[in-house]
N, C-alpha and C positions, 0 to 999 in steps of 0.2 A: 528589063535591065540586066538581069543575070546571064542572058544569052551572050552578052558583051564580055563577060568575065570568064576567064580561063582558071579552072580551079585545079592547081598542081597538087602533086603528092605531098609536098612539104608544107601545104597550107593547113591550118586549123580553121574549121568552120564553127561559127557559134551563133545561136539564135536565142535570144532572151527578151524577157518583158520587165520593164521598169515598174517596181511594185509601188503601188499608191502614188502615181505621178502627180496628180492635181493637188493632194494634200501636202506634198512636200515642197511645192513651189515657194521660194522665198519672195513675197510680195514687193517689199521696199527695193531689194537691189534689181528685181525685174523690171519695176517701174522705171528705174534710172537706166537700164538698158534700153528700153522702149524709147525713153526721151532722147537718148543718144541716137539711136537709130533713126528716128524722126528728124532730128536736127540735121543729120547728113543726107537725109532724102531730098535730092535735088528735084524730084517731081512732087513733093508734097502741095506746093503751092498751086500746081496745076489741077490737084484732086479736090482741094478744100481750102477755104479761107481761114480755117482754124490753125492756130499756132501749136507747135509741138507741145508747149507747157499745158495748153487748154485741153489737148486730147489725153494727155497723161492725167490731168486732174479728173477728167471724166472717167478714165479707166479706174483710177483710184476709188472714186465713189462707188463703181460698179463692184469692186472687189472688198469693200469695207466690211460687210457682214453678210454671212451666209447661215441660213437656218434651214433645218430639215427635220422631217418626222421620221422616227424609227418604226420598225414593225409592231411595236407596242403602242404606238400613238404618242410617245413623248416627243417634245420638241427640243432640239439641241441647236446650239450656235457653234459653228465651225470656226475655230480661232487660228488655224494655219492654213496656208496654201489657197488654192483657187477652188471654187465651188464645182463639184462634179455635176454635170448636166447644164451648167450655164453657158450660153453660146460663146461668150468670149474666153472662157477657161482654156480651150484648146489651143488658141492663138497665144495666149500668155505662157502656157506650158511649152509651146513650140519655141518661143523666143528664149525662154530660160534654158531649155535644152540645148539649142543652137549655140548659145554663148559657152555653156558648160563643155559641150564636145569640142568647140574651138579652143578653149583654154586648156583642157586636161586631157582629151582623148586624142584629138588630131594634131596636138602641137608637139612637133619632135623636140623642141626645147625642153619641154616638161615631161615629156613621156618617150622613153627610147623604144618602146614597143608600139609604134603607130600602126593601126590597121592598114592592110592593103585595100580593103573595101569595107565601107561603113554605110548602112542605109537604115535610117530610123523611120518609122512611121507611127507617129503619136508616142506611143510607149513600147512599141515593139522594135527590136533591133536584129538585124542580121549583119554578121561581119565576118571577114577573113583576116587572119594573121599568118604571117610567115614565121616559121621557126627554123 
């Protein structure tokens, strides 16, 4: 992908990692985002008989409680975000981050310094800004 990008002298290159991505995901707003995406998905009925509301309900059940054991053998309940290691957590985080990027990072109405190039892979980001 970077072979297609010309990095000019007046560009700023940045690479960073989103700290603790899965635990910071706001579940209720992200479930609303998922519901909206599913409602607007014209191909959903071709892939499943399930309605958007039913899929979101199932995702909510999958994210209700997360328990883990620490190195000392103590069992904890995770109260925020999505569970690290759960197969659905990456997809939920991706939907949350895509919405955040569209609203705050890539939106010229809310951000006068929109990046020239932005690529995120789970919690790692590479971007170019022009100054």
